[in-house]
Steps between C-alpha positions, in 0.01 A plus 500: 500500500796592724754509212734269689672404173609859441720531809598146602487221244361463148139392463438133433420408141305214341822304438569499875181300552491292182849343518599206714689551827879526480778351709824691554823304550780699662838380615877506465655375177550123465233409755274310259233750394524411129533131579183519709309666215630238254382227736150650522472553123670170412683679219742784431358846445614775262765732640619275780870476568673272746870526569762462774546875539232765561291509180204694636494834327129523428151444636295236322124457530398152384147492359278282288487591133387332181844540341833449675709818509622806686320834532717800603407708803427812296227309314360348820429831671289627210291182463166563677436125531812439710530603867834679457393854410596639841863389453543789256571718804839329548630644172689372199796367702267243658293435188815418299568216747140378526361239260207261485563141395182357349450132432202270444529314828 
């Protein structure tokens, strides 16, 4: 009624309500973010890299999927069933470094 989504933030979509809550892990390199996720999943996930030097050059969303694999960010922002459509505003530089690791876990 007040058109709040036109001047402040995008309107919420069905995917924002239908998907499960998300947890964001943020921290310096080599602090155990990937190790923590591996511990919770009890397995490795697609796209993970662990090394002695900074290996973080991307953002990875880990989600449940029927088939194990990686979905690129450009495909995620156009999928109406995923809650990532609003990330399109960050442009191709971000989307090229954003992926979704899906696995049946």
